[in-house]
C-alpha positions in Angstrom: -7.0 14.8 -15.8 -5.3 11.7 -14.3 -7.4 9.7 -11.8 -5.3 7.9 -9.4 -6.9 4.9 -7.5 -5.2 4.1 -4.1 -5.8 0.4 -3.4 -4.9 -0.8 0.2 -3.4 -4.2 0.2 -5.4 -7.3 1.3 -5.5 -8.6 4.8 -2.6 -10.4 6.4 -2.4 -12.4 9.5 -0.7 -9.6 11.3 -3.5 -7.1 10.2 -6.0 -9.6 11.6 -4.3 -9.7 15.0 -3.3 -6.0 15.3 0.4 -6.2 14.7 2.3 -3.2 13.3 3.8 -4.4 10.2 5.7 -1.4 8.9 8.4 -2.7 6.5 8.2 -6.4 7.5 7.7 -8.8 4.5 4.3 -10.2 5.6 2.3 -12.0 3.1 -1.4 -12.0 2.5 -3.6 -14.5 4.3 -6.4 -16.4 2.6 -8.8 -13.6 3.1 -6.3 -11.1 1.8 -5.9 -13.2 -1.4 -9.8 -13.4 -1.9 -9.9 -9.4 -1.3 -7.2 -9.0 -4.0 -9.2 -11.0 -6.5 -12.4 -9.1 -5.7 -10.5 -5.8 -6.1 -9.1 -7.0 -9.5 -12.6 -7.9 -10.6 -14.0 -4.5 -9.6 -11.2 -2.6 -11.3 -12.0 -4.5 -14.5 -15.2 -2.7 -14.6 -13.8 0.8 -13.6 -14.3 3.6 -16.0 -12.0 5.2 -17.2 -10.0 2.0 -17.7 -7.0 1.5 -15.5 -4.1 1.9 -17.9 -1.1 1.4 -15.4 -0.4 -0.4 -12.2 2.1 0.8 -9.6 2.7 -1.1 -6.3 4.6 -0.9 -3.0 7.5 -3.4 -3.1 6.3 -5.1 0.2 5.0 -8.6 -0.3 1.4 -7.9 0.8 1.0 -5.2 -1.8 2.8 -7.1 -4.5 0.5 -10.0 -3.9 -2.5 -7.7 -4.0 -1.2 -6.2 -7.3 -0.7 -9.7 -9.0 -4.4 -10.5 -9.7 -5.1 -6.9 -10.7 -2.4 -7.1 -13.2 -3.6 -10.5 -14.5 -7.2 -9.4 -14.9 -6.2 -6.0 -16.5 -3.4 -7.3 -18.6 -0.8 -4.9 -16.9 2.6 -5.4 -15.4 3.0 -3.7 -12.0 5.9 -1.4 -11.4 7.2 -1.5 -7.8 8.2 1.7 -6.2 9.5 1.7 -2.6 8.1 5.1 -2.0 4.6 3.7 -1.7 5.7 1.5 1.3 4.1 1.7 4.7 5.8 3.7 7.3 8.5 2.1 9.2 7.8 1.7 12.9 11.3 1.1 13.9 11.6 -1.0 17.1 7.8 -1.4 17.4 7.5 -3.4 14.0 6.1 -6.8 14.7 4.5 -5.9 18.0 0.8 -6.2 18.5 -1.1 -3.0 18.9 -2.8 -2.9 22.3 -1.3 -0.5 24.7 -1.8 3.3 24.2 1.9 3.8 23.2 1.6 1.2 20.3 -1.7 2.9 19.1 -0.1 6.3 19.1 2.7 4.9 16.9 0.1 3.5 14.5 -1.6 6.7 14.3 1.5 8.7 13.7 1.5 10.7 17.0 4.5 8.8 18.3 7.9 8.2 16.6 9.2 5.1 18.1 13.0 4.5 18.1 14.1 3.9 14.6 10.8 4.7 13.1 10.4 6.9 10.0 9.0 10.2 11.2 5.5 10.9 9.9 6.8 14.1 8.2 9.3 12.0 6.3 6.8 9.6 5.3 4.4 12.3 4.1 7.1 13.9 2.1 8.1 10.5 0.5 4.5 9.8 -0.6 4.0 13.2 -1.8 7.0 12.9 -4.1 5.8 9.6 -5.3 2.4 11.1 -6.2 4.0 14.2 -8.0 6.3 11.9 -10.0 3.4 9.5 -10.7 1.4 12.4 -12.1 4.3 13.5 -14.4 5.1 10.0 -15.6 1.5 9.0 -16.3 0.4 12.5 -17.6 -0.9 10.9 -20.9 -3.2 8.2 -19.1 -6.6 8.6 -17.7 -6.3 6.3 -14.7 -3.6 4.7 -12.7 -4.1 2.2 -9.8 -1.5 2.2 -6.9 -1.5 -0.7 -4.5 -0.2 0.6 -1.2 -0.8 0.5 2.6 -3.3 1.9 5.1 -0.8 4.6 6.4 -0.2 6.0 2.9 
């Protein structure tokens, strides 16, 4: 049976300030880089051993996957289906008022946002494909986002 470990990317300045990131190319902050290194160290002790590494293509996920790949001796494969939900016109806005919180929670579809149902179908397809592609492995780590 394949074990899939979902790893949320490390902290960004936007996370720290309550900003909806969506598909914005936001990098990790210093704390996020330390978190990524700590996750990498933890995964080096995980059993069964992590045999493959997949990541969202967004910078914060890729930057989280980099130390994991180094420690485990793996090359991460980027897959856009593991991206965070797009928040359309609300991307880059600070979460504070009720409408923005509803968008973050998925109960509101802002103009231009990816509908929650579409995101769920996208992630489900990525998971099904992952299970098929990695069927001979024991454990795969996927670096992704909180919404996923």
